[in-house]
C-alpha positions as CSV (number, residue, x, y, z in Angstrom):
1,M,252.5,-34.0,136.1
2,K,248.9,-35.2,136.7
3,A,245.7,-33.3,137.6
4,S,242.0,-33.6,137.5
5,L,239.2,-31.3,136.3
6,L,235.7,-31.5,137.7
7,M,233.1,-29.4,135.8
8,G,229.6,-28.7,137.2
9,I,227.1,-26.8,135.0
10,H,224.0,-25.3,136.5
11,F,220.9,-24.8,134.3
12,H,218.0,-22.8,135.7
13,Q,215.0,-20.7,134.8
14,P,212.8,-19.2,137.5
15,V,209.3,-20.2,138.4
16,G,207.0,-17.8,136.5
17,N,209.5,-16.9,133.8
18,F,207.9,-16.3,130.3
19,D,207.7,-19.2,127.9
20,H,209.2,-17.2,125.1
21,V,212.2,-16.3,127.3
22,I,212.9,-19.9,128.2
23,D,212.4,-21.0,124.6
24,K,215.0,-18.4,123.5
25,V,217.5,-19.6,126.1
26,C,217.0,-23.2,124.9
27,D,217.7,-22.1,121.3
28,N,220.7,-19.8,122.1
29,C,222.3,-21.8,125.0
30,Y,221.1,-25.1,126.3
31,G,220.5,-26.8,122.9
32,P,223.8,-25.7,121.2
33,F,225.8,-26.5,124.4
34,L,224.4,-30.1,124.6
35,E,224.6,-30.6,120.9
36,L,228.3,-29.7,120.8
37,M,229.2,-31.6,123.9
38,S,227.6,-34.7,122.4
39,E,230.2,-34.6,119.7
40,Y,232.9,-35.0,122.3
41,P,232.0,-38.2,124.3
42,G,235.3,-38.0,126.2
43,I,234.3,-34.7,127.7
44,R,232.7,-35.5,131.0
45,M,230.7,-33.2,133.3
46,S,228.2,-33.0,136.1
47,F,224.9,-31.3,135.3
48,H,222.4,-29.7,137.6
49,F,219.0,-28.9,136.1
50,T,216.5,-27.3,138.4
51,G,213.2,-29.0,138.7
52,C,211.2,-26.0,137.4
53,L,213.3,-26.0,134.2
54,L,212.9,-29.8,133.9
55,E,209.1,-29.5,134.3
56,W,209.0,-26.9,131.6
57,M,211.3,-28.9,129.2
58,E,209.2,-32.0,129.6
59,K,206.2,-30.0,128.4
60,N,207.8,-27.8,125.8
61,R,211.3,-29.1,124.8
62,P,211.4,-32.9,125.5
63,E,214.2,-33.3,123.0
64,I,216.6,-31.6,125.4
65,I,215.7,-34.0,128.1
66,D,216.2,-36.9,125.7
67,T,219.7,-35.6,124.8
68,V,220.7,-35.4,128.5
69,K,219.3,-38.9,129.1
70,N,221.5,-40.3,126.3
71,M,224.6,-38.5,127.8
72,V,223.8,-39.9,131.3
73,A,223.3,-43.4,129.8
74,R,226.7,-43.5,128.2
75,G,228.5,-42.2,131.3
76,Q,229.3,-38.8,130.0
77,V,227.2,-36.9,132.5
78,E,226.5,-37.1,136.2
79,M,223.3,-35.6,137.4
80,I,223.2,-33.4,140.5
81,S,220.2,-32.9,142.8
82,G,219.3,-29.9,144.9
83,G,216.1,-28.1,145.9
84,F,213.6,-29.0,143.1
85,Y,212.4,-25.4,142.7
86,E,215.8,-23.8,143.5
87,P,215.0,-22.3,147.0
88,I,217.6,-20.7,149.3
89,L,217.5,-23.6,151.7
90,P,218.1,-21.7,154.9
91,S,215.2,-19.3,154.1
92,I,212.6,-22.1,154.1
93,P,211.4,-24.6,156.8
94,R,213.7,-27.6,157.2
95,R,210.8,-30.0,156.4
96,D,210.4,-28.2,153.0
97,S,214.2,-28.2,152.4
98,V,214.3,-32.0,152.7
99,S,211.2,-32.4,150.6
100,Q,212.6,-30.1,147.9
101,I,215.8,-32.2,147.6
102,N,214.1,-35.5,147.9
103,M,211.7,-34.5,145.1
104,L,214.5,-33.7,142.6
105,T,216.5,-36.8,143.6
106,E,213.5,-38.9,142.9
107,Y,212.8,-37.1,139.6
108,I,216.4,-37.7,138.5
109,K,216.1,-41.4,139.4
110,N,212.8,-41.9,137.5
111,R,213.6,-39.8,134.4
112,F,217.4,-40.4,134.0
113,Q,217.8,-43.7,135.9
114,Y,220.6,-42.1,138.0
115,D,221.1,-42.0,141.7
116,A,222.2,-38.4,142.4
117,K,224.7,-38.0,145.2
118,G,225.4,-34.3,145.1
119,A,223.2,-31.2,145.5
120,W,223.5,-27.8,144.0
121,I,223.3,-25.0,146.6
122,A,221.2,-22.2,145.2
123,E,223.2,-19.0,144.8
124,R,225.8,-20.8,146.9
125,V,224.1,-19.4,150.0
126,W,225.7,-21.3,152.8
127,E,224.8,-21.4,156.5
128,P,226.6,-23.6,159.1
129,A,223.5,-25.7,159.9
130,L,223.0,-26.9,156.3
131,P,225.0,-30.1,156.7
132,G,222.3,-31.5,158.9
133,V,219.6,-30.8,156.3
134,L,221.7,-32.2,153.5
135,H,222.6,-35.3,155.4
136,E,218.9,-35.9,156.2
137,A,218.2,-35.7,152.4
138,G,221.0,-38.2,151.6
139,V,223.3,-35.7,150.0
140,K,227.0,-36.7,149.9
141,Y,228.5,-33.5,148.4
142,V,227.9,-29.9,147.4
143,I,229.7,-27.3,145.3
144,L,230.5,-23.9,146.8
145,D,233.0,-21.2,145.7
146,D,236.6,-21.1,146.8
147,T,235.7,-17.7,148.2
148,H,233.7,-19.5,151.0
149,F,236.9,-21.4,151.9
150,L,239.0,-18.2,152.0
151,Y,236.4,-16.6,154.3
152,A,237.0,-19.6,156.6
153,G,240.7,-18.7,156.7
154,E,242.0,-21.3,154.2
155,K,244.7,-20.3,151.7
156,K,244.0,-20.3,148.0
157,E,246.8,-22.8,147.4
158,N,244.9,-25.3,149.6
159,T,241.6,-25.3,147.6
160,Y,242.6,-27.8,144.9
161,G,240.5,-30.6,146.3
162,Y,237.5,-31.1,148.5
163,Y,236.9,-30.9,152.3
164,I,234.5,-32.4,154.8
165,T,232.3,-30.2,156.9
166,E,229.6,-31.2,159.4
167,D,227.0,-30.0,161.8
168,N,226.4,-32.0,165.0
169,G,228.0,-35.0,163.4
170,S,226.1,-34.8,160.1
171,A,228.9,-34.7,157.5
172,V,229.0,-33.6,153.8
173,A,231.8,-33.1,151.3
174,V,232.3,-29.5,150.0
175,F,234.0,-28.7,146.7
176,P,235.5,-25.2,146.2
177,S,234.8,-23.9,142.7
178,D,237.9,-22.0,141.4
179,K,237.3,-18.3,141.0
180,V,240.0,-18.0,138.3
181,L,238.2,-20.6,136.2
182,R,234.8,-19.1,136.8
183,Y,236.1,-15.7,135.5
184,H,238.1,-17.2,132.6
185,I,235.3,-19.5,131.3
186,P,234.2,-18.4,128.7
187,F,235.5,-14.9,128.8
188,R,239.2,-15.7,128.2
189,M,240.8,-17.8,125.4
190,P,240.6,-21.5,126.1
191,G,244.4,-21.8,126.1
192,E,244.6,-19.3,129.0
193,C,242.4,-21.7,131.1
194,I,244.7,-24.6,130.3
195,D,247.8,-22.5,131.0
196,Y,246.4,-21.5,134.4
197,M,245.8,-25.2,135.3
198,K,249.1,-26.3,134.0
199,Q,251.0,-23.7,135.9
200,A,249.1,-24.6,139.1
201,A,249.6,-28.3,138.5
202,E,253.4,-27.9,138.2
203,A,253.6,-26.5,141.7
204,R,251.7,-29.2,143.5
205,E,251.0,-32.9,143.5
206,N,247.8,-34.2,141.7
207,P,245.6,-31.1,142.2
208,V,241.9,-31.3,141.6
209,F,240.6,-28.3,139.7
210,I,236.9,-27.6,140.3
211,Y,234.6,-25.5,138.2
212,G,230.9,-24.9,139.0
213,D,228.9,-22.1,137.4
214,D,225.8,-21.1,135.4
215,G,225.1,-22.8,132.1
216,E,223.6,-19.5,130.8
217,K,227.1,-18.1,130.5
218,F,227.4,-20.3,127.4
219,G,225.1,-18.4,125.1
220,E,222.5,-16.5,127.1
221,W,224.5,-13.8,128.8
222,P,225.0,-10.7,126.7
223,G,227.3,-11.2,123.8
224,T,228.1,-14.9,124.7
225,H,226.2,-16.7,121.9
226,K,228.3,-15.2,119.2
227,W,231.5,-15.7,121.1
228,V,230.8,-19.2,122.4
229,Y,229.3,-20.7,119.2
230,D,229.7,-18.5,116.2
231,E,233.3,-17.7,117.0
232,G,234.0,-21.2,118.3
233,W,235.1,-20.7,121.9
234,L,233.3,-23.8,123.2
235,R,234.6,-26.1,120.5
236,N,238.1,-24.7,120.9
237,F,237.8,-25.3,124.7
238,F,236.7,-28.9,124.2
239,E,239.6,-29.4,121.7
240,E,242.1,-28.1,124.3
241,L,240.7,-30.5,126.9
242,V,241.1,-33.4,124.5
243,K,244.6,-32.3,123.6
244,N,245.7,-32.2,127.2
245,R,244.2,-35.5,128.4
246,D,247.6,-36.9,128.9
247,W,247.9,-34.9,132.2
248,L,244.4,-33.5,132.8
249,D,241.8,-36.1,133.7
250,L,238.1,-35.2,133.4
251,M,236.1,-36.7,136.3
252,T,232.7,-36.3,137.9
253,F,232.3,-35.2,141.5
254,S,231.1,-38.6,142.6
255,E,234.2,-40.3,141.0
256,C,236.4,-37.8,142.8
257,L,234.8,-38.8,146.1
258,E,235.6,-42.4,145.5
259,K,239.2,-41.9,144.2
260,E,240.5,-39.0,146.2
261,N,240.8,-38.4,150.0
262,P,239.5,-35.1,151.5
263,L,242.1,-32.4,152.2
264,G,240.7,-32.1,155.7
265,R,237.8,-30.8,157.8
266,I,236.6,-27.2,157.5
267,Y,233.8,-25.1,159.0
268,I,232.5,-22.5,156.6
269,P,230.8,-19.3,157.9
270,T,227.6,-17.8,156.5
271,S,228.5,-16.8,152.9
272,S,227.7,-16.8,149.2
273,Y,229.7,-15.6,146.2
274,E,231.2,-12.2,146.8
275,E,228.9,-10.2,144.6
276,M,225.9,-11.6,146.4
277,L,227.3,-10.5,149.7
278,E,227.8,-7.0,148.3
279,W,224.3,-6.8,146.9
280,A,222.8,-7.8,150.3
281,L,224.2,-4.7,152.0
282,P,222.1,-1.6,152.6
283,V,222.7,1.0,149.9
284,E,224.9,3.4,152.0
285,A,227.0,0.4,153.2
286,Q,227.2,-0.9,149.6
287,E,228.5,2.4,148.3
288,K,231.1,2.5,151.1
289,Y,232.1,-1.1,150.3
290,E,232.6,-0.2,146.6
291,S,234.8,2.8,147.6
292,V,236.9,0.7,150.0
293,L,237.5,-1.9,147.2
294,E,238.5,0.9,144.8
295,E,241.0,2.2,147.3
296,V,242.4,-1.3,147.9
297,R,242.7,-1.8,144.1
298,S,244.6,1.5,143.8
299,Y,247.2,0.1,146.1
300,G,247.4,-3.2,144.1
301,K,246.3,-5.1,147.2
302,E,242.9,-6.6,146.1
303,E,243.9,-10.2,145.9
304,E,245.8,-10.0,149.2
305,Y,243.1,-8.2,151.2
306,K,239.9,-9.5,149.5
307,P,239.4,-12.5,151.8
308,Y,239.2,-10.1,154.7
309,I,236.8,-7.7,153.1
310,R,233.3,-9.0,152.6
311,G,229.8,-7.7,152.3
312,G,226.6,-8.7,154.1
313,F,224.5,-11.8,154.6
314,W,221.8,-13.1,152.2
315,R,219.0,-12.9,154.8
316,N,219.6,-9.1,154.9
317,F,217.7,-8.9,151.6
318,L,214.7,-9.3,153.8
319,T,215.5,-6.1,155.6
320,K,216.7,-4.2,152.6
321,Y,213.5,-5.0,150.8
322,P,210.4,-5.3,153.1
323,E,208.4,-6.6,150.2
324,S,210.7,-9.6,150.0
325,N,210.4,-10.1,153.7
326,H,206.6,-10.0,153.5
327,M,206.6,-12.5,150.6
328,N,209.0,-14.8,152.5
329,K,207.0,-14.7,155.7
330,K,203.7,-15.3,153.8
331,M,205.4,-18.4,152.4
332,L,206.3,-19.5,156.0
333,Y,202.7,-18.8,157.0
334,V,201.3,-20.9,154.2
335,S,203.8,-23.7,154.9
336,D,202.6,-23.8,158.5
337,K,199.0,-23.9,157.3
338,L,199.7,-26.8,155.0
339,D,201.6,-28.6,157.7
340,S,198.8,-28.2,160.2
341,V,196.4,-29.9,157.7
342,R,198.9,-32.6,157.0
343,S,199.1,-33.3,160.8
344,G,195.3,-33.5,161.1
345,S,192.7,-36.0,159.9
346,S,192.8,-34.5,156.4
347,R,196.4,-35.6,155.7
348,A,195.5,-38.1,153.1
349,L,193.4,-35.5,151.2
350,V,196.2,-33.0,150.7
351,S,196.8,-33.0,147.0
352,E,200.2,-33.4,145.4
353,E,199.6,-30.2,143.4
354,A,199.0,-28.2,146.7
355,E,202.4,-29.5,148.0
356,K,204.1,-28.5,144.7
357,D,202.5,-25.1,144.8
358,L,204.1,-24.4,148.2
359,L,207.5,-25.6,147.0
360,R,207.2,-23.6,143.7
361,A,206.6,-20.5,145.8
362,Q,210.0,-21.0,147.4
363,C,212.0,-20.4,144.2
364,N,214.7,-17.9,145.2
365,C,214.8,-15.6,142.2
366,A,212.0,-13.3,143.2
367,Y,213.2,-12.8,146.8
368,W,216.4,-10.8,146.1
369,H,218.0,-8.4,143.6
370,G,221.5,-8.0,142.3
371,V,222.7,-8.0,138.7
372,F,219.6,-10.0,137.7
373,G,216.2,-8.3,137.8
374,G,214.9,-10.7,140.5
375,L,212.6,-8.9,143.0
376,Y,212.1,-6.0,140.6
377,L,210.5,-8.3,138.0
378,F,206.7,-8.3,138.7
379,H,206.0,-11.5,136.9
380,L,208.4,-13.4,139.2
381,R,206.8,-12.0,142.3
382,S,203.4,-12.6,140.9
383,A,204.2,-16.3,140.3
384,I,205.3,-16.6,144.0
385,Y,202.0,-15.2,145.2
386,H,200.0,-17.2,142.6
387,H,201.3,-20.5,143.9
388,L,200.9,-19.5,147.6
389,I,197.3,-18.4,147.1
390,K,196.6,-21.5,145.0
391,C,198.0,-23.6,147.8
392,E,195.7,-21.8,150.4
393,K,192.8,-22.3,148.1
394,A,193.4,-26.0,148.2
395,I,193.8,-26.0,152.0
396,D,190.5,-24.2,152.7
397,P,188.1,-27.0,151.8
398,L,190.1,-29.4,154.0
399,K,190.1,-26.9,156.9
400,Y,186.5,-25.7,156.7
401,G,184.8,-28.8,155.2
402,G,184.0,-27.1,151.9
403,K,181.6,-24.6,153.6
404,D,181.6,-20.8,153.4
405,F,183.7,-19.3,156.1
406,C,184.8,-15.9,157.5
407,E,187.8,-16.0,159.8
408,Y,190.5,-13.8,161.3
409,I,194.1,-14.6,162.4
410,I,196.2,-12.5,164.7
411,R,199.9,-13.4,164.3
412,D,203.3,-11.7,163.9
413,I,203.5,-12.8,160.3
414,D,206.3,-10.5,159.2
415,G,208.5,-11.2,162.2
416,D,208.8,-7.5,163.4
417,G,207.6,-8.2,167.0
418,S,204.1,-6.7,166.4
419,P,201.0,-8.7,165.3
420,E,199.4,-8.5,161.9
421,V,195.7,-9.3,161.3
422,V,194.4,-11.4,158.5
423,L,190.8,-11.4,157.5
424,E,189.8,-14.1,155.0
425,N,186.9,-15.9,153.5
426,R,186.6,-18.3,150.5
427,D,187.1,-15.5,148.0
428,I,189.5,-13.0,149.5
429,A,192.2,-12.5,152.1
430,L,193.4,-9.1,153.6
431,Y,196.6,-8.7,155.6
432,F,196.8,-5.6,157.9
433,D,199.7,-4.1,159.8
434,P,198.2,-2.2,162.7
435,S,201.7,-1.1,164.0
436,S,202.5,0.7,160.7
437,G,199.6,3.0,160.0
438,G,196.9,0.3,160.1
439,I,197.8,-0.3,156.4
440,L,196.5,-3.1,154.1
441,K,199.7,-4.9,153.0
442,E,198.2,-7.6,151.0
443,L,194.9,-8.1,149.2
444,D,194.4,-11.6,147.7
445,S,191.8,-12.7,145.2
446,R,191.4,-16.4,145.6
447,D,189.4,-16.4,142.4
448,M,192.4,-15.1,140.4
449,C,195.1,-16.5,142.7
450,H,196.6,-13.0,142.7
451,N,197.8,-10.4,145.3
452,L,196.4,-7.1,144.1
453,M,198.9,-5.2,146.3
454,N,202.0,-7.0,145.0
455,T,203.8,-3.7,144.4
456,L,207.4,-2.5,145.0
457,S,208.5,0.8,146.3
458,R,210.8,3.1,144.4
459,R,214.1,3.1,146.3
460,K,217.6,4.2,145.9
461,E,220.1,1.5,144.6
462,A,223.9,1.7,144.7
463,Y,224.1,1.3,141.0
464,H,221.9,4.4,140.3
465,R,225.0,6.5,140.6
466,R,226.6,4.5,137.8
467,I,223.5,5.2,135.6
468,L,224.0,8.9,136.2
469,E,227.7,8.6,135.5
470,K,227.1,6.8,132.2
471,I,224.5,9.3,131.1
472,A,226.8,12.2,132.0
473,A,229.6,10.5,130.0
474,N,227.1,9.7,127.1
475,D,228.2,6.1,127.5
476,S,225.6,4.1,125.6
477,R,228.1,2.0,123.6
478,P,227.0,-1.4,122.3
479,L,228.9,-4.4,123.5
480,E,232.1,-4.8,121.5
481,K,233.3,-8.0,123.1
482,C,232.1,-10.8,125.3
483,E,232.1,-9.5,128.8
484,S,231.0,-10.7,132.2
485,I,227.5,-9.5,133.2
486,H,229.1,-7.6,136.0
487,D,230.8,-5.4,133.4
488,A,228.4,-5.5,130.4
489,I,225.3,-3.6,131.7
490,Q,224.3,-0.9,129.3
491,V,222.3,2.4,129.6
492,T,219.9,2.2,126.7
493,D,217.7,5.2,127.7
494,N,219.2,8.5,128.7
495,K,215.9,9.5,130.3
496,L,216.4,7.0,133.1
497,S,217.8,9.8,135.2
498,E,214.4,11.6,135.2
499,R,212.8,8.4,136.6
500,L,215.0,8.1,139.7
501,V,212.3,8.9,142.1
502,Y,212.4,7.5,145.7
503,D,209.4,6.8,147.9
504,R,209.2,7.8,151.5
505,Y,207.1,4.8,152.4
506,G,206.1,1.3,151.2
507,R,203.3,1.1,148.6
508,H,200.3,-0.5,150.2
509,G,196.6,0.2,150.8
510,L,194.5,2.2,153.2
511,M,197.3,4.7,153.8
512,D,196.1,7.8,155.5
513,H,197.4,11.2,154.2
514,F,196.7,14.8,155.1
515,L,197.8,17.0,152.3
516,D,198.0,20.8,151.7
517,I,195.2,22.1,149.6
518,G,197.8,23.3,147.0
519,T,199.4,19.8,146.5
520,D,199.4,18.8,142.9
521,L,199.5,15.4,141.3
522,R,203.0,15.7,139.8
523,G,204.5,16.8,143.1
524,F,202.8,14.0,145.0
525,A,203.9,11.4,142.4
526,E,207.5,12.5,142.6
527,G,207.5,12.8,146.5
528,D,207.8,16.5,146.3
529,Y,205.1,17.5,148.7
530,A,204.4,18.2,152.4
531,E,202.8,15.4,154.5
532,L,200.7,17.4,157.0
533,G,199.8,14.3,159.2
534,D,201.9,11.7,161.0
535,F,199.6,8.7,160.4
536,L,201.6,6.8,157.7
537,D,203.8,5.1,160.3
538,K,201.5,5.6,163.4
539,K,200.6,2.6,165.5
540,Y,196.9,1.9,165.4
541,D,195.1,0.1,168.2
542,F,192.8,-2.6,167.0
543,R,190.0,-4.9,168.0
544,I,187.8,-7.5,166.2
545,D,184.0,-7.6,166.1
546,R,182.3,-10.6,164.6
547,D,179.0,-12.4,164.2
548,N,177.8,-15.4,162.2
549,K,177.9,-13.5,158.9
550,K,180.8,-11.1,159.0
551,I,184.0,-10.0,160.7
552,A,185.0,-6.3,161.3
553,L,188.5,-5.1,162.1
554,I,188.4,-1.7,163.9
555,L,191.6,0.3,163.8
556,N,192.1,3.5,165.9
557,G,194.9,5.9,165.4
558,K,195.7,9.1,167.3
559,G,198.0,11.7,165.8
560,S,198.2,15.2,164.5
561,A,197.8,17.1,161.2
562,R,199.0,20.7,160.8
563,G,199.0,21.0,164.6
564,A,195.5,19.7,165.1
565,E,195.0,16.7,167.3
566,I,193.3,14.1,165.1
567,E,191.7,10.6,165.7
568,I,191.1,8.2,162.8
569,M,188.9,5.2,163.1
570,K,188.7,2.9,160.2
571,K,186.5,-0.2,160.2
572,I,187.0,-2.9,157.6
573,T,184.2,-5.4,157.2
574,V,184.3,-8.7,155.4
575,S,181.3,-11.0,155.0
576,R,181.1,-14.8,154.9
577,S,180.2,-15.2,151.3
578,S,181.2,-12.0,149.5
579,S,184.3,-10.5,147.8
580,R,183.2,-7.0,148.8
581,I,185.2,-5.1,151.3
582,I,183.5,-2.2,153.2
583,V,185.7,0.5,154.8
584,D,184.1,3.0,157.1
585,Y,186.2,6.0,158.2
586,I,185.4,8.4,161.1
587,I,187.8,11.3,161.4
588,K,187.6,13.6,164.5
589,N,189.3,16.9,165.3
590,K,190.1,16.7,169.1
591,S,191.8,20.1,169.4
592,A,190.9,23.8,169.2
593,I,192.9,24.2,166.0
594,R,190.9,24.2,162.7
595,L,192.2,21.8,160.1
596,D,192.0,22.7,156.5
597,A,193.5,20.0,154.2
598,F,192.8,17.2,151.8
599,F,192.3,13.9,153.5
600,A,193.4,11.2,151.1
601,V,193.4,7.4,151.3
602,E,196.1,5.8,149.1
603,F,195.7,2.4,147.4
604,N,198.4,0.7,145.3
605,F,196.9,-1.9,143.0
606,V,198.5,-4.2,140.3
607,M,196.6,-6.5,138.0
608,P,197.7,-10.0,137.1
609,G,199.0,-8.8,133.8
610,A,200.8,-5.7,135.2
611,N,200.6,-2.9,132.6
612,D,199.1,-5.0,129.8
613,P,197.5,-2.6,127.4
614,G,194.2,-4.4,127.7
615,Y,193.7,-3.0,131.3
616,K,191.7,0.2,131.5
617,I,190.7,2.6,134.3
618,K,187.3,4.1,134.2
619,C,186.1,6.9,136.5
620,G,182.3,7.2,137.1
621,R,180.1,7.6,134.1
622,R,182.7,9.3,132.0
623,K,182.9,7.7,128.5
624,N,186.7,8.0,128.3
625,S,189.0,5.4,129.9
626,Y,192.7,5.5,130.7
627,N,195.6,3.1,130.5
628,V,197.2,2.0,133.7
629,D,200.5,3.7,132.7
630,E,198.8,7.1,132.4
631,E,198.4,9.9,135.0
632,I,194.8,10.7,135.9
633,E,193.3,13.7,137.7
634,E,189.5,13.7,137.9
635,K,187.0,15.6,140.2
636,N,183.7,14.5,141.7
637,V,184.4,10.8,141.3
638,K,181.9,8.5,143.0
639,N,183.2,5.2,141.6
640,M,186.1,3.9,139.6
641,S,187.1,0.5,138.2
642,I,190.2,-1.2,136.8
643,Y,188.9,-3.7,134.2
644,D,190.2,-5.9,131.4
645,S,188.8,-4.7,128.1
646,R,188.5,-8.3,127.1
647,G,185.8,-9.0,129.6
648,D,186.9,-9.1,133.2
649,M,186.2,-6.4,135.8
650,P,188.1,-7.5,138.9
651,V,188.5,-4.2,140.9
652,K,185.8,-1.6,141.6
653,M,185.8,1.1,144.2
654,S,182.9,3.4,145.2
655,F,182.9,6.4,147.6
656,S,180.1,7.7,149.8
657,R,181.2,11.3,149.0
658,P,182.5,12.5,145.6
659,A,186.3,12.5,145.6
660,R,189.1,14.1,143.7
661,L,190.9,11.1,142.2
662,W,194.6,10.9,141.3
663,H,196.3,8.0,139.6
664,F,199.9,7.5,138.5
665,P,202.0,4.5,137.5
666,V,204.7,3.4,139.9
667,N,207.8,2.7,137.9
668,T,211.2,1.7,139.2
669,V,214.7,1.9,137.7
670,S,216.6,-1.3,138.1
671,Q,219.4,-3.3,136.5
672,S,219.3,-6.7,134.8
673,E,222.1,-8.7,133.3
674,K,221.6,-6.8,130.0
675,A,220.7,-3.2,130.8
676,Y,219.4,-0.7,133.2
677,E,215.6,-0.5,132.7
678,T,212.3,0.8,133.8
679,N,209.9,-1.6,135.4
680,Y,206.2,-1.0,136.0
681,Q,205.3,-2.1,139.6
682,G,201.7,-1.0,140.0
683,S,199.3,1.9,140.0
684,A,198.8,4.4,142.8
685,F,195.2,5.6,143.4
686,L,194.5,8.5,145.7
687,P,190.9,9.5,146.3
688,A,190.9,12.7,148.4
689,W,188.3,14.9,150.1
690,E,188.7,18.5,151.0
691,I,188.0,19.0,154.7
692,G,187.6,22.0,157.0
693,M,187.2,20.7,160.5
694,E,186.6,22.8,163.6
695,K,187.1,21.6,167.2
696,G,185.0,18.5,168.0
697,S,183.8,18.0,164.4
698,K,183.9,14.7,162.7
699,L,183.8,13.4,159.2
700,G,182.4,10.1,158.1
701,L,183.4,8.3,154.8
702,N,182.6,5.0,153.3
703,I,184.6,3.1,150.6
704,K,183.4,-0.1,149.0
705,I,185.9,-2.4,147.2
706,D,184.8,-5.3,145.0
707,I,187.5,-7.6,143.5
708,S,185.6,-10.6,142.2
709,R,185.6,-11.1,138.4
710,R,182.5,-13.3,138.5
């Protein structure tokens, strides 16, 4: 009996993650893993480190890179390439995909003196056109899950080896990572992993066992450090591999390509690992999917039926979460801007840092949400916008010759079939969606490289019902054993059920509300109120006025409020050399019905440091200030500001008429690999004016917004 084992370990930390978090992972996971493996020079593996993690380690933990260098030099470790900043390759332009892979391949060659032949596929998100991209980047093989092969109709018993796939003649080898090993390692005893391989090897000739999974399982996932190191799982596993070397040969993936023939050709459909496909489903479909699986399990048919039951498609995160779609399409927009500069006379002037900023903004983690926080983590989204805006800031001098400018762009940026309008100058950029209430979807400070409207709506998630079930059952038990993150998520706060509030709409700016006079702050914050108008999703007509010094976007919406026929005109003016935004409203009652209501304009802001306690909110000349996580109700407010108590004052608003001002923090309830938790997403501000409008009457309002910290 002879068999081979190929082990690929994937080490990754997202762009924008906190230094102290990565430092902790190095101490609890990466360092101990490499130190112990160094004691076993006969244990051979293939490592994939993402470029963002390698960049961080070079600066903060160079000793880890030195350890890996030594392991590569003695032939113990093969290095695997991939997208440098771990993008979902099909979600970015092909030119950027090739650049990402080439960048990491070159980095590996320069730092580790190794010619990487394989590529790690981020989140194993596969689409049939990928072989062409991989082939162009010189990739010889990739590691997917055996689930991908089952979705293609292959039998489990035929996944002990690799296949060839291709697209229009561009071929690449694909290795199926074994689900049994992925779920055994490190959660079952080492001997059970060996027994599984031994039993499978006895039934077939020279099988190749393939394991490819996250390195964070070895010390960073909940409960794993104690189990893997203190209780000796990893050492015992290595001892078992050494003890069984007479029949189980440890190889790298490149060696397998040289020594073994492919099992055949295969064409893999769009897929990822099965949990990812479930998370990509809309909530109602995800709940139904879970119910179907439970029913199948109750009949003892899960393994038999599972290849024919699958979830959604990774790109559907872009419909499930419009904020993710906007971020993705902003990235595509900036990529096109950079490419247009590259194609022009300024090509030689495009800085390497600007190129890197674009690629950093393609890191996948902030674009989706499953068992990891992902999209729900503000600091990850903030990092994406930071690098995109920083890239734009580098492009502008090349595009406009270093002069002040004020421009507008009309383009279907978000891919919904209707145009958006961008107003921009050297200091700010504003993204408007005329087809959805004429709202302001993005407000960028080029000075801070920050999107002040990088907020996330409160929405229902399929796992919210599990939170309620755990709270009802008083299940807040601590972890008693090492468990997979899919089973180990804890409820640490029984008040989470009170925070399960769902928004009716996305959280943006310049959102036009008509509210009943009796509406209160708490009811509005919890969505328990009557919306008297229909302007939140109304299509606004638009036109552009401009002269040498300024540009104005004029938006016109026609709708109703409490039966009255209403027209809203809002004019947004941006000047050539100013970070001030001037908003002029004219509201007209076109019907014979009198309208008595509050007219309110909603803004959702978030500062670069989210709910850092240093941020304060001040209303008018009042001496007292508020924290951004407090509720505020003030009357007769003519101006307000969000400022940093340590010196900066980046956001100021003033009103031509005194307003009633409401503020409340927008908090979501989400899951991470450790626990269900509350995340601050931003602050909702609602200046409102009581109106009583007869037929033919009109009301004018002016709002000024300043966002420069200079």
